[in-house]
C-alpha positions in Angstrom: 1.6 -23.1 -27.2 4.4 -20.5 -27.9 1.9 -17.7 -27.8 0.8 -18.8 -24.3 4.4 -19.0 -23.1 5.1 -15.5 -24.2 2.3 -14.8 -21.8 1.0 -11.6 -20.3 3.5 -10.3 -17.8 0.9 -7.7 -16.9 -1.4 -10.5 -15.7 1.3 -11.9 -13.4 1.9 -8.4 -12.0 -1.8 -7.8 -11.4 -2.1 -11.2 -9.6 0.9 -10.2 -7.4 -0.6 -6.8 -6.7 -3.9 -8.4 -5.6 -2.0 -11.0 -3.5 0.1 -8.3 -1.8 -2.9 -6.0 -1.0 -5.1 -8.9 0.2 -2.6 -10.9 2.1 -0.1 -8.2 3.1 -2.6 -5.7 4.3 -4.2 -8.4 6.6 -0.8 -9.0 8.1 -0.1 -5.2 8.3 -3.3 -4.6 10.2 -2.8 -7.5 12.5 0.8 -6.4 13.4 -0.3 -2.8 13.9 -3.0 -3.9 16.2 -0.7 -6.3 18.1 1.9 -3.6 18.7 -0.1 -0.7 19.8 -3.3 -2.5 21.0 -5.6 -0.5 18.7 -7.4 -1.5 15.5 -5.9 -0.2 12.3 -8.7 1.8 10.8 -9.4 4.5 8.2 -6.4 6.3 6.8 -4.0 3.6 8.2 -5.8 0.8 6.3 -5.8 2.9 3.2 -2.1 3.5 3.7 -1.4 -0.2 4.1 -3.3 -1.0 0.9 -1.5 1.7 -1.0 2.0 0.8 0.3 1.5 -2.9 -0.6 0.0 -2.1 -4.0 2.9 0.3 -4.7 5.4 -2.4 -3.5 3.9 -5.0 -5.8 3.9 -2.5 -8.7 7.5 -1.4 -8.3 9.6 -4.0 -6.5 7.8 -7.0 -8.0 8.0 -5.9 -11.6 11.5 -7.4 -11.9 10.5 -10.6 -10.2 7.4 -11.1 -12.4 9.5 -10.6 -15.5 12.0 -13.1 -14.2 9.2 -15.6 -13.4 7.9 -15.2 -17.0 11.4 -15.5 -18.5 12.3 -18.5 -16.4 9.1 -20.3 -17.4 9.6 -19.4 -21.1 13.2 -20.6 -21.0 12.4 -24.0 -19.5 9.4 -24.4 -21.8 11.4 -23.5 -24.9 13.9 -26.3 -24.0 11.1 -28.8 -23.8 9.5 -27.6 -27.0 12.9 -27.7 -28.9 13.8 -31.2 -27.7 13.7 -33.4 -30.8 13.6 -36.6 -28.7 10.1 -35.8 -27.3 6.8 -36.4 -29.0 4.2 -33.6 -29.1 2.2 -35.4 -26.5 5.2 -35.7 -24.2 6.0 -32.0 -24.7 2.5 -31.0 -23.8 2.5 -33.2 -20.7 5.9 -31.7 -19.6 4.7 -28.2 -20.2 1.6 -28.8 -18.2 3.7 -30.2 -15.3 6.2 -27.3 -15.6 3.4 -24.7 -15.4 1.7 -26.4 -12.5 5.0 -26.8 -10.5 6.1 -23.2 -11.2 2.7 -21.9 -10.2 2.9 -23.6 -6.8 6.4 -22.4 -6.2 5.5 -18.8 -7.2 2.3 -18.7 -5.2 3.9 -20.1 -2.0 6.8 -17.6 -2.3 4.7 -14.6 -3.0 2.1 -15.3 -0.3 5.0 -15.6 2.2 6.7 -12.5 0.8 3.4 -10.5 1.0 3.0 -11.7 4.6 6.5 -10.6 5.6 6.3 -7.3 3.8 2.8 -6.7 5.4 4.3 -7.4 8.9 7.0 -4.9 8.3 4.7 -2.2 7.0 2.3 -2.7 9.9 5.1 -2.8 12.5 6.7 0.3 11.0 3.4 2.2 11.3 2.8 1.0 14.8 6.4 1.8 15.9 6.1 5.3 14.5 2.8 5.8 16.3 4.0 4.4 19.6 7.5 6.0 19.5 8.8 3.0 21.4 12.0 1.1 20.4 11.5 -2.2 18.7 13.7 -5.1 17.6 12.8 -7.8 15.1 13.8 -11.5 15.3 14.2 -13.9 12.4 12.2 -17.1 13.0 13.0 -20.1 10.8 10.9 -23.1 10.1 13.1 -25.8 11.6 12.8 -29.1 9.8 14.8 -31.2 7.3 14.2 -28.7 4.5 15.8 -25.7 6.2 18.9 -24.2 4.6 22.0 -24.0 6.7 22.1 -20.2 6.5 18.5 -19.9 7.6 19.1 -22.3 10.5 21.9 -20.2 11.7 19.8 -17.0 11.3 17.0 -18.4 13.5 16.7 -16.2 16.6 18.9 -13.4 15.2 17.6 -10.1 16.5 18.3 -6.7 15.1 16.8 -3.2 15.5 13.6 -2.9 13.6 15.2 -0.7 10.9 18.3 -2.9 10.4 18.9 -5.8 8.1 19.5 -9.4 9.2 22.6 -11.1 7.9 21.5 -14.4 6.5 24.0 -16.6 4.6 26.2 -13.6 4.2 23.4 -11.3 2.7 21.7 -8.3 4.2 18.0 -9.0 4.2 15.3 -6.8 5.8 12.9 -9.8 6.0 12.6 -13.3 4.6 12.2 -13.3 0.8 13.6 -9.8 0.6 13.8 -9.3 -3.2 17.3 -7.8 -2.7 18.5 -11.3 -1.7 19.8 -13.9 -4.1 17.4 -16.5 -5.5 19.2 -19.2 -3.7 18.7 -17.4 -0.4 15.0 -16.5 -0.9 13.1 -18.9 -3.1 11.1 -21.4 -1.0 11.9 -19.6 2.2 9.4 -20.3 4.9 10.8 -18.0 7.6 9.1 -15.0 9.2 9.9 -12.1 11.5 8.6 -11.3 15.0 8.7 -7.7 16.3 9.4 -7.1 20.1 9.2 -3.9 22.1 12.4 -3.1 23.9 11.7 -2.6 27.6 13.2 0.5 29.1 16.2 0.0 31.4 
């Protein structure tokens, strides 16, 4: 059990790289096409794949290490609890791994989507040479955080950060944000062309 918990951080990173390239590139291509009304083809597609793989390899290395460390810490507490039987420990570890996997997969798919949107929008904005803004769009329900509720509809220039719960975030799940402000975030960003006056 302990050997499993020490785990292979490289496997987590590879899974994240694949998620970012597959999910993020799809969002990048869609956003690019939406903004400039042309399909993202050839070198642009390769650029999206490369940027997202690079993002996953660099930015996400800290997050994947934290995921592994958090899982290991929680599991170690369970394994060291003298009041639990081996069967109870095994059940709790299985539940822990399952719940953490769902949280991580939900977060990283949403993060990949938002990063892909940003990459596709940036490429399209550079190609079109128009001015764009981006708007924070929250999922409004009983699970929304107060700061994300207040951020809903906030619009900034495409290269600027949103201020969400007192933090500067380029997009939902920005890894530069605190865990409390990013984990389980279900928000997204919409890009809009600024009409000339």
